[in-house]
C-alpha positions as CSV (number, residue, x, y, z in Angstrom):
1,M,3.1,34.7,101.8
2,E,5.5,31.7,101.6
3,L,8.5,32.6,103.6
4,Q,11.0,29.7,104.1
5,I,14.5,30.3,105.5
6,A,16.4,28.4,102.8
7,D,14.5,30.2,100.0
8,L,15.1,33.6,101.6
9,F,18.9,32.9,102.0
10,E,19.3,31.7,98.5
11,S,17.4,34.8,97.2
12,V,19.8,37.1,99.1
13,A,22.9,35.2,98.0
14,T,21.7,35.4,94.3
15,A,21.1,39.2,94.7
16,V,24.5,40.1,96.4
17,P,26.8,37.2,95.4
18,Q,30.1,39.2,95.8
19,R,29.3,40.8,99.1
20,E,31.1,39.6,102.2
21,A,28.9,37.2,104.1
22,L,31.0,35.7,106.9
23,V,34.2,36.4,108.8
24,V,35.5,33.9,111.3
25,R,38.6,34.6,113.4
26,T,40.2,31.8,115.4
27,G,43.3,33.0,117.3
28,T,45.2,35.1,114.8
29,A,43.8,33.4,111.7
30,T,40.9,35.1,109.9
31,R,38.9,33.5,107.0
32,R,36.3,35.2,104.8
33,W,33.5,34.1,102.6
34,T,31.3,36.0,100.1
35,Y,27.7,35.1,99.7
36,A,28.4,33.1,96.5
37,E,31.1,31.1,98.4
38,L,28.9,30.5,101.4
39,A,26.0,29.6,99.3
40,A,28.1,27.1,97.4
41,R,29.1,25.4,100.6
42,V,25.6,25.3,101.9
43,D,24.5,23.5,98.7
44,R,27.3,21.0,99.2
45,A,26.4,20.6,102.9
46,A,22.8,19.9,101.8
47,G,24.1,17.3,99.4
48,A,26.3,15.7,102.1
49,L,23.4,15.5,104.5
50,A,21.1,14.0,101.7
51,A,23.8,11.4,101.0
52,L,23.5,10.4,104.7
53,G,19.7,9.9,104.1
54,V,18.5,13.2,105.5
55,G,15.2,14.2,103.9
56,V,12.1,16.2,104.5
57,G,11.3,16.5,108.3
58,D,14.5,14.6,109.4
59,R,16.4,16.1,112.4
60,V,20.0,17.0,112.2
61,G,21.9,17.7,115.4
62,L,24.4,20.6,115.5
63,H,26.9,19.7,118.3
64,L,29.2,22.4,117.2
65,R,31.0,25.5,118.4
66,N,30.9,28.8,116.5
67,G,32.3,28.5,113.1
68,P,31.3,28.1,109.3
69,T,30.3,24.4,109.8
70,Y,27.4,25.5,112.1
71,L,26.0,27.7,109.4
72,E,26.6,25.3,106.5
73,A,24.9,22.5,108.2
74,M,22.0,24.6,109.6
75,L,21.3,26.2,106.2
76,G,21.9,22.9,104.4
77,A,19.4,21.2,106.5
78,F,16.8,24.0,105.9
79,A,17.5,23.6,102.1
80,L,16.4,19.9,102.3
81,R,13.3,20.8,104.4
82,A,15.0,19.0,107.2
83,V,15.1,20.3,110.8
84,P,18.5,21.5,112.3
85,V,18.6,21.1,116.1
86,N,20.9,23.1,118.4
87,L,22.8,20.8,120.8
88,N,24.7,22.1,123.8
89,Y,28.4,21.0,123.3
90,R,28.9,21.2,127.1
91,Y,26.3,18.5,127.8
92,V,27.5,15.3,129.5
93,A,26.4,11.9,127.9
94,E,23.2,11.7,129.9
95,E,22.0,15.2,129.0
96,L,23.0,14.8,125.3
97,A,21.3,11.4,125.1
98,Y,18.0,13.0,126.3
99,V,17.9,15.6,123.5
100,V,19.1,13.1,120.9
101,G,16.2,10.8,121.8
102,D,13.6,13.5,122.4
103,A,14.4,15.2,119.0
104,E,14.7,11.8,117.3
105,L,17.8,12.8,115.6
106,S,19.0,10.9,112.5
107,V,22.3,12.7,112.0
108,V,24.7,14.6,114.4
109,V,27.5,16.9,113.2
110,T,30.1,17.3,115.9
111,E,33.6,18.4,116.7
112,P,36.8,16.2,116.7
113,D,37.3,16.6,120.5
114,T,33.7,15.6,121.2
115,A,33.4,12.8,118.6
116,D,33.9,10.0,121.1
117,L,31.1,11.3,123.4
118,V,28.7,11.6,120.5
119,H,29.6,8.2,119.0
120,G,28.9,6.7,122.4
121,V,25.5,8.4,122.7
122,A,24.6,7.5,119.1
123,A,25.5,3.8,119.7
124,A,23.2,3.7,122.7
125,A,20.2,5.4,121.0
126,D,17.1,3.5,120.2
127,R,17.2,4.5,116.6
128,P,20.0,4.8,114.0
129,V,22.1,8.0,114.4
130,T,24.8,8.8,112.0
131,V,27.7,10.9,113.3
132,I,29.8,13.1,111.0
133,V,32.8,15.0,112.4
134,D,33.9,18.4,111.5
135,G,37.3,18.9,109.9
136,D,38.5,16.5,107.3
137,P,35.5,14.1,107.4
138,W,33.2,17.1,106.8
139,E,35.3,18.5,104.1
140,Q,35.5,15.2,102.3
141,A,31.7,14.8,102.6
142,L,31.3,18.3,101.0
143,A,33.8,17.6,98.3
144,S,32.0,14.4,97.2
145,A,28.5,15.8,97.6
146,D,26.0,16.6,94.8
147,P,25.1,20.3,95.3
148,A,22.0,19.8,93.1
149,A,20.5,17.8,96.0
150,A,19.8,21.2,97.7
151,R,17.2,22.1,95.1
152,V,14.3,20.5,96.9
153,T,10.7,21.3,95.8
154,G,7.8,22.0,98.0
155,R,9.5,24.3,100.5
156,S,6.9,25.8,102.7
157,A,6.3,28.5,105.3
158,D,5.0,25.7,107.4
159,D,8.4,23.9,107.4
160,L,9.6,23.3,111.0
161,Y,12.1,25.4,112.8
162,L,13.0,23.7,116.2
163,L,14.9,25.5,119.0
164,Y,15.8,23.6,122.1
165,T,15.8,25.7,125.2
166,G,17.3,24.7,128.6
167,G,15.9,27.6,130.5
168,T,16.8,27.6,134.2
169,T,14.9,24.6,135.4
170,G,13.9,21.2,134.1
171,F,14.8,19.2,131.0
172,P,15.5,21.0,127.7
173,K,12.4,21.6,125.6
174,G,12.1,21.7,121.8
175,V,10.1,24.8,120.8
176,M,8.5,24.3,117.4
177,W,8.0,27.2,115.0
178,R,6.8,27.6,111.4
179,H,9.5,29.1,109.3
180,E,7.4,32.1,108.5
181,D,6.5,32.8,112.1
182,I,10.1,32.7,113.4
183,Y,11.1,34.9,110.5
184,F,8.6,37.6,111.6
185,A,9.1,37.0,115.3
186,S,12.9,37.1,115.4
187,L,14.7,37.1,112.0
188,G,13.9,40.5,110.7
189,G,10.6,40.1,109.1
190,R,9.0,42.9,111.3
191,G,11.6,45.4,109.9
192,T,13.1,48.1,112.2
193,P,10.3,50.6,112.9
194,S,12.6,52.8,114.9
195,R,14.7,53.3,111.6
196,G,11.7,53.7,109.4
197,I,11.9,50.1,107.9
198,G,8.5,48.4,107.9
199,P,7.6,44.7,107.9
200,V,8.4,42.5,104.9
201,R,5.3,42.2,102.6
202,S,6.4,39.7,100.0
203,P,9.3,37.2,99.5
204,H,11.0,39.2,96.6
205,E,11.1,42.2,99.0
206,V,13.7,40.3,101.1
207,A,16.3,40.3,98.2
208,E,15.4,43.9,97.3
209,R,16.2,45.0,100.9
210,A,19.4,43.1,100.8
211,V,20.5,44.9,97.7
212,A,19.6,48.3,99.3
213,G,21.6,47.4,102.4
214,D,20.7,47.3,106.0
215,P,21.6,50.3,108.2
216,I,23.5,48.0,110.5
217,T,25.4,45.5,108.3
218,R,28.3,43.9,110.3
219,R,27.1,42.0,113.3
220,L,29.0,40.0,116.0
221,P,27.3,37.6,118.4
222,L,29.6,37.1,121.5
223,C,27.9,33.9,122.5
224,P,27.5,30.4,121.1
225,L,25.3,29.9,118.0
226,M,23.6,27.1,119.9
227,H,22.0,29.9,122.0
228,G,18.8,31.1,120.3
229,G,19.8,34.8,120.4
230,A,23.0,34.2,118.7
231,M,21.4,32.0,116.1
232,W,18.8,34.7,115.5
233,V,21.5,37.4,115.0
234,A,23.2,35.1,112.5
235,L,20.1,34.4,110.5
236,Q,18.9,38.1,110.7
237,T,22.3,39.1,109.3
238,H,22.3,36.7,106.4
239,L,18.6,37.3,105.5
240,N,19.4,41.1,105.4
241,G,22.5,40.7,103.2
242,G,24.9,41.7,106.0
243,C,28.2,40.3,107.2
244,L,28.2,38.0,110.2
245,V,31.5,38.2,112.2
246,L,32.3,35.2,114.5
247,S,34.9,34.4,117.0
248,G,36.0,30.8,116.8
249,D,38.0,30.9,120.0
250,R,37.2,28.3,122.6
251,H,37.2,30.8,125.5
252,F,36.0,34.4,125.6
253,T,38.4,37.2,126.5
254,A,37.4,40.8,126.4
255,S,40.5,42.1,124.7
256,A,40.2,39.6,121.9
257,A,36.5,40.4,121.4
258,L,37.4,44.1,121.3
259,D,40.2,43.4,118.8
260,L,37.7,41.7,116.6
261,M,35.1,44.5,116.9
262,A,37.7,47.1,115.9
263,D,39.5,45.2,113.2
264,E,36.2,44.2,111.5
265,A,34.4,47.5,112.0
266,V,31.6,45.7,113.7
267,E,28.4,47.8,114.0
268,L,26.3,45.6,116.3
269,V,27.5,43.4,119.0
270,M,25.1,40.9,120.8
271,L,26.1,39.6,124.3
272,I,24.5,38.0,127.3
273,G,24.2,40.3,130.2
274,D,26.9,41.2,132.7
275,A,28.8,37.9,132.1
276,T,30.1,39.4,128.8
277,A,29.4,43.1,129.3
278,R,31.3,43.5,132.5
279,P,34.7,42.2,131.2
280,I,34.3,44.5,128.2
281,A,33.6,47.5,130.3
282,D,36.6,46.6,132.5
283,A,38.9,46.4,129.4
284,L,37.6,49.7,128.1
285,D,38.2,51.3,131.5
286,A,41.7,49.9,131.7
287,E,42.7,50.9,128.1
288,P,40.2,53.5,126.9
289,D,42.3,54.5,123.9
290,R,43.4,51.1,122.6
291,W,40.4,50.2,120.3
292,D,38.9,52.1,117.4
293,L,35.2,51.4,117.8
294,R,33.9,54.3,115.7
295,A,31.9,51.9,113.6
296,L,30.0,50.5,116.5
297,Q,26.3,51.6,116.7
298,V,24.6,49.1,119.0
299,I,25.5,46.8,121.9
300,A,22.4,44.5,122.4
301,S,22.1,42.2,125.4
302,G,19.6,39.6,126.2
303,G,19.0,36.4,128.1
304,A,20.5,37.5,131.4
305,V,20.6,40.6,133.6
306,L,22.5,43.7,132.2
307,S,23.0,45.8,135.4
308,P,22.5,49.6,135.2
309,S,26.0,50.1,136.6
310,V,27.6,48.2,133.7
311,T,25.2,49.9,131.2
312,A,26.4,53.3,132.5
313,R,30.1,52.3,132.2
314,L,29.6,51.1,128.6
315,R,27.8,54.3,127.6
316,R,30.4,56.5,129.3
317,R,33.2,54.8,127.3
318,L,31.3,54.5,124.0
319,A,29.6,57.8,123.5
320,G,26.9,57.6,120.8
321,V,26.6,53.9,121.0
322,T,23.1,52.5,121.9
323,V,23.3,50.0,124.7
324,A,20.0,48.1,124.4
325,D,18.8,45.6,127.0
326,T,16.5,43.4,124.9
327,F,13.8,41.0,126.0
328,G,12.4,37.9,124.6
329,A,12.3,34.1,124.9
330,S,12.4,30.9,122.8
331,E,8.7,30.8,123.1
332,T,7.9,34.3,122.1
333,G,10.8,35.6,119.9
334,G,11.9,39.2,120.4
335,Q,9.5,41.3,122.4
336,G,11.2,44.6,122.7
337,R,13.7,46.6,124.8
338,L,14.0,47.0,128.5
339,R,14.2,50.5,129.9
340,A,15.8,51.0,133.3
341,G,13.5,52.0,136.1
342,E,14.4,54.0,139.2
343,P,17.4,52.7,141.2
344,G,16.4,49.3,142.7
345,E,13.2,49.1,140.6
346,P,12.6,46.5,137.9
347,P,13.0,47.6,134.3
348,R,10.1,48.4,131.9
349,L,9.5,46.7,128.6
350,I,8.8,48.8,125.6
351,T,6.9,46.6,123.3
352,D,4.1,46.4,120.7
353,A,0.4,45.6,120.4
354,D,1.0,41.8,120.2
355,T,2.2,41.8,123.9
356,A,-0.2,41.9,126.8
357,V,-0.3,41.0,130.5
358,L,-2.9,38.3,131.3
359,D,-4.7,37.8,134.6
360,D,-5.3,34.4,136.1
361,D,-8.3,33.9,133.9
362,G,-6.3,34.6,130.7
363,R,-7.9,38.1,130.1
364,P,-5.6,41.1,129.2
365,L,-5.2,43.4,132.1
366,P,-6.0,47.1,131.5
367,P,-3.2,49.7,131.8
368,G,-2.6,50.9,135.3
369,S,-4.4,48.1,137.0
370,D,-1.6,47.6,139.4
371,Q,-2.2,43.8,139.2
372,V,0.5,41.3,138.6
373,G,-0.2,39.0,135.7
374,R,1.7,36.8,133.2
375,L,3.5,38.4,130.3
376,A,2.0,37.0,127.0
377,R,2.5,37.4,123.3
378,T,0.2,36.6,120.3
379,G,0.6,36.9,116.5
380,H,3.7,35.1,115.2
381,I,4.3,32.5,118.0
382,P,5.3,28.9,118.1
383,L,3.2,25.8,117.4
384,G,4.2,24.4,120.8
385,Y,6.7,22.1,122.5
386,L,7.8,18.9,120.8
387,N,6.5,15.7,122.3
388,D,4.7,17.6,125.2
389,P,1.0,18.3,124.5
390,D,0.3,19.1,128.2
391,K,3.0,21.7,128.4
392,T,1.9,23.0,125.0
393,A,-1.7,23.5,126.2
394,A,-0.5,25.3,129.3
395,T,2.0,27.6,127.6
396,F,0.2,28.3,124.4
397,P,-3.5,28.6,125.4
398,I,-6.3,29.6,123.0
399,I,-8.3,32.4,124.6
400,D,-11.5,33.7,122.8
401,G,-10.2,32.0,119.6
402,R,-6.7,33.6,119.8
403,R,-3.5,31.7,120.6
404,W,-1.1,33.2,123.1
405,S,2.4,32.3,124.2
406,V,2.6,32.6,128.0
407,P,6.1,31.2,129.0
408,G,5.9,32.2,132.7
409,D,7.3,35.8,133.2
410,L,5.3,37.8,135.7
411,A,4.6,41.4,135.0
412,R,2.5,44.5,135.5
413,L,1.1,46.8,132.9
414,E,1.6,50.5,133.7
415,A,-0.7,53.3,132.8
416,D,1.6,54.6,130.0
417,G,1.5,51.1,128.3
418,T,4.9,50.0,129.3
419,V,5.3,46.7,131.1
420,V,7.2,46.2,134.4
421,V,8.9,42.8,134.1
422,L,9.2,41.2,137.4
423,G,10.8,37.9,136.6
424,R,10.2,34.2,135.8
425,G,7.3,32.8,138.0
426,A,9.1,29.5,138.4
427,L,12.0,31.3,140.1
428,C,9.9,33.6,142.3
429,I,10.6,33.3,146.0
430,N,7.6,33.1,148.4
431,T,8.9,34.2,151.8
432,G,6.1,34.5,154.3
433,G,3.6,35.3,151.6
434,E,5.7,38.0,150.1
435,K,6.9,37.5,146.5
436,V,10.5,38.2,145.7
437,F,12.0,38.0,142.2
438,P,15.7,37.0,142.0
439,E,16.6,39.3,139.1
440,E,15.4,42.3,141.0
441,V,17.7,41.5,143.9
442,E,20.6,40.6,141.7
443,R,20.3,43.8,139.8
444,V,20.7,45.7,143.1
445,L,23.6,43.7,144.5
446,K,25.5,44.3,141.2
447,Q,25.4,48.0,141.8
448,H,28.1,47.5,144.5
449,P,31.4,48.2,142.7
450,A,33.1,45.2,144.2
451,V,30.5,42.7,143.0
452,A,31.3,40.7,139.8
453,D,28.2,38.5,139.8
454,A,25.4,37.4,142.0
455,L,22.6,34.7,141.9
456,V,19.7,34.8,144.2
457,V,17.4,31.9,145.2
458,G,15.0,30.8,147.9
459,V,16.1,28.3,150.5
460,P,13.8,26.4,152.8
461,H,12.8,28.1,156.1
462,D,10.7,26.6,158.8
463,R,8.5,29.6,159.5
464,L,8.5,31.5,156.3
465,G,8.5,28.7,153.8
466,Q,11.4,30.2,151.9
467,Q,14.0,32.7,152.7
468,V,16.0,34.9,150.3
469,A,19.7,33.8,149.8
470,A,22.5,35.0,147.6
471,V,25.7,33.6,146.1
472,V,28.0,36.4,145.3
473,A,31.4,36.7,143.5
474,A,33.7,39.6,144.1
475,R,35.7,41.3,141.4
476,P,39.4,40.5,141.2
477,G,41.3,42.1,144.1
478,A,38.1,43.4,145.7
479,T,36.9,42.6,149.3
480,L,33.2,42.0,150.0
481,T,31.4,41.9,153.3
482,V,27.9,40.9,154.3
483,D,27.5,44.3,156.0
484,A,28.4,46.2,152.8
485,L,26.0,44.1,150.7
486,E,23.2,44.4,153.1
487,A,23.6,48.1,153.1
488,V,23.3,48.4,149.4
489,A,20.3,46.0,149.4
490,R,18.5,47.9,152.1
491,E,19.0,51.2,150.4
492,H,16.9,50.0,147.3
493,L,14.9,47.0,148.5
494,A,12.1,46.3,151.0
495,G,13.4,44.4,154.1
496,Y,11.8,41.0,153.1
497,K,13.7,41.2,149.8
498,V,17.2,41.5,151.5
499,P,19.1,38.1,151.5
500,R,19.4,36.5,154.9
501,T,21.9,33.9,153.8
502,W,25.1,34.7,152.0
503,R,27.7,32.7,150.3
504,F,30.9,34.0,148.7
505,E,32.3,32.1,145.7
506,P,35.2,32.8,143.3
507,S,32.5,33.0,140.5
508,C,28.8,32.3,139.9
509,R,28.1,29.4,137.7
510,R,26.1,30.2,134.5
511,L,24.6,28.1,131.8
512,P,26.1,28.2,128.3
513,T,23.3,30.6,127.4
514,G,24.5,33.1,130.0
515,K,21.5,32.5,132.2
516,G,22.2,31.9,136.0
517,D,22.6,28.3,137.1
518,Y,20.1,28.5,139.9
519,R,20.2,24.8,140.7
520,W,23.9,25.1,141.3
521,A,23.3,28.2,143.5
522,A,20.7,26.3,145.6
523,E,23.1,23.4,146.1
524,V,25.9,25.7,147.2
525,L,23.7,27.4,149.7
526,A,22.5,24.1,150.9
527,T,26.0,23.3,152.1
528,S,26.5,26.7,153.8
């Protein structure tokens, strides 16, 4: 097959031109686009980028918040066989300069309020970087563009999709995918087996499925499109012929999100763990009859811990809605759903035959071996990391002629074929030879009704090497004590996993992706 993202989007837009494709609400203003309207703007975006010299393989930085320009520039770049690059709009100059240089960007599309920052970074780059600003400059570029420039020949399944991931440690890394592989890994190519929808078997089948309609049509990601999970939801939606709903607000509020969900009859919401889910649960508890959410079918969380207590609250308020804790990574795509274990125990991953747990020699562990290994995926996986052959060789090894993606999560394969996910090896705390996984401890601490958020790290200890420590934020108006937190921890955790050092903060800092900022937590605890 030759599955290329721009080809697939164009086939869907041609098949369902008058269907609603995009809704963006900013404040009280709501704008709407059909597939025909969005496709026309994508063609003009491609023409505008081409007029700036963008061609096959060139990298286009998207330094943008959620809105139509993100989608236009991304899909316009794909149309030219260029490579859009997600840029974190919260980066300071030094961080942004690193990605601009590493990705060898030729163009950056940015916001008016960040234009000075981006212009400064571009001026200092060691190669020419053109900056175009959203708003009037972007609209003028589209108005004068030749939409025929989007009709590029030679589009290929081998065209590059590049996703930068910051993770929780180290510099951002560019994960390189073939278009066809990312389509099957994360953009809907595998179908929805639980709903009786099999994998896509030919390019024309994509348009046919769009005409038939997806069981879940209207989708809302409640996180930035620069986050891989939100980007994947957006592309899934448009390659299935659905309607993508976006909030263009600068700051998240649960009431505004619920208003949007109700007003637009959203059927699937994607969010990032408790950071988003808890405020929504709070709002529903405070005003249970305010929002008509009868259309809602699925709340999907990924990228951060979704605690069992918040999951239970959402299910109680939203009877009949599936609350799915999904699992995946930039290096693997979606891998399945997490099923809650017993209280205090790690969750289990419900996955497929392309996922395995590998031992230290790279061999798949048998079910029920009780041995901790590394979670791995084969099949449709990335090519590797941009500009980093050593890390590529380590993370994407070839074992017995088969390539695997092994990004670093430790796990254990149970006798029933489910996978107990223990956590990222790089974050694992070694305290006197015992291994402690931060997410396991965080999940337990969040069971306390007064806890709003928690981050757990290892701090240096003379005798044990490391000691478990926690930064905890209380819910508004609630009071927390060390004794209360130790009590809930000891109820569900072995003694060596209970934090010995505690720090109370107004909030726990998280990265824009929703993942915990563990470097910040370690710095805070170092000053305790």
